[in-house]
N, C-alpha and C positions, 0 to 999 in steps of 0.2 A: 651344656651342649643341647641344642634343640634341632631336631630333624622333623621336617614337615612335608606333607604331600597332599594333593587334592583328594577329595573323597565325595561320595554322594550320600544323601540321607539313607538310601536303601542299603549301601555297603555297611554302614555303621549303626543302622537302626536308630537314628537320631535326626529330628527334623531340622531343615535349613542348613545342614552342614555343607561347607565348601572345602574346608581343610581339616586335617587332623595332624597331630604332632606328638612326638615323644620328647619329653624334657628330662634330661639326666642332670640332677643337681647334687652337689656335694655340700652338705651343711657342716658347720664346724665340728661339733662333738658327735654328730650322728653318722650313721652309715649312709653311703650314697644311695639315692633313690631315683626311680624312674616314674614319672607321672605322665598320664595321657591328657591331651588338651584337644578341644574341638572349637571351631569358630565358623561363623556364617560369612566371614569375609573371604573373598577370592584372593589368590596369591598376588594379583596385581595391586590389591589394596592393602595387603598385609604379608610382607615377606618374612622369612624366618628370623632375620636380624631384628626387625621391628617387633615381631611377636615376643622374642626374648626380652627386648627392652621393656615392652609393656608388662610382661610377666614380672620382671624385677621391680618395676614401678608399683605394681599392685601390692608389694610388701609394705608400702607406705601405710596402707590400711591396717596391716598387722601391727605396725609400730605406733599407730595413732589410736583410733577408736578401739580396735580389737585388743590391743595391749591394755587399755584402760579397763575393758571388760574382764580380761584375764586376771589382772592384779586386784582391782577393787571389788569385783563381784565374784571372784574365784570361778570364772566362767568355765575354764577347762576342767575344774573339779566337779562341776555340776553333774548330778546323776539323774536328772530328769530325762526320760527317754520317749515319752509319748509326744507325738508331733504337735498336738494342740497345746499341751502344757509348755512345750519348748517355745512355741510361738508367743504365748502370753508372757512367759518369763523374758524372752528376748525383747518384747515391746516395753516391758517395765524397765529393763536394764538400760535400754537406749533412751527411754524417757528420762530416767535418772541422770544419764550422762548429759542430756540436753539441759536439764536443770542445773547440773554442776557447771557446765560451760557458762551459762548465764550468771550463776552465782560467782564464779571465778572472775568474770569480766568486771564485776563490781567491787572487787577487793583492792585494797591499797597497793599490794604487791602481788598481782595475780600469778607471776612466774614462780612464786614460792608456795602456791596453794595446790593441794592435791585433793583427790577424791576422798581420801581419809579425813582431811580437814572439813570437807563438805559434809560427810556423814556425821562427823562429830557435831558440827553446827546444827544440822537438822535434828539430831538426837537430843540436843540441849533442851532443858526444861520440859521433859516428858514429851518430846517430839513437837513442841509448840510451833516451831518454824516450819516443819514439814507439813503439819496439818493446815497451817495458815496458807502455805503455798498451794496446797491442793484445792482450797476453797476460793482462791483469788482469781480474778480475771487476768490480771497481770502480776505475776509473782514478784514480790520485792523481798529482798533478803537483807538481813542485818549484816553489816560489815564486821568481820571477825579478824582481828590482827594476829 
C-alpha cells in the first residue's frame, strides 16, 4: 500500500521535493515495514499507482546486479564503514562485475557460468588471467568450459 501527498522542500527539508509517500510493504519472512519516499515529480506526472509500480520495478536491480554483489562479493556482510573506503570497494566490485559480464559473454554456455566460475578462472595459475586483464587495453579471456 502506498499513500502519497504533495509537499514542499521547506516542509520536508529536502531540495526539489514535489511529493512524499509512505509505502507499507509485507515481505515474505519479515515483519511488515513502512518506508518513506520522496520525489521531485508532481502528482500529474507520477500518481500513487505509478509510483508503486516503479518502486516494485526497482527491485529488478536488487535481483540483478545487487544480488550478484550480495552473493559473489558478500556485499551485505562487508564491515567497511568509512565512506571513502566504501566508495572504493563499490567501484572495484562493480568493475569486477563488468569484467565478469564480458567474460561470461565469451563462454560457450554463458547461461551456466557464475561469478564463482569467473573468480576461479581469474585465480588460475597464480592470477595470471586477472593480471593480464588489468594490463590489457581490451581484455581477452580464456574460454573455460
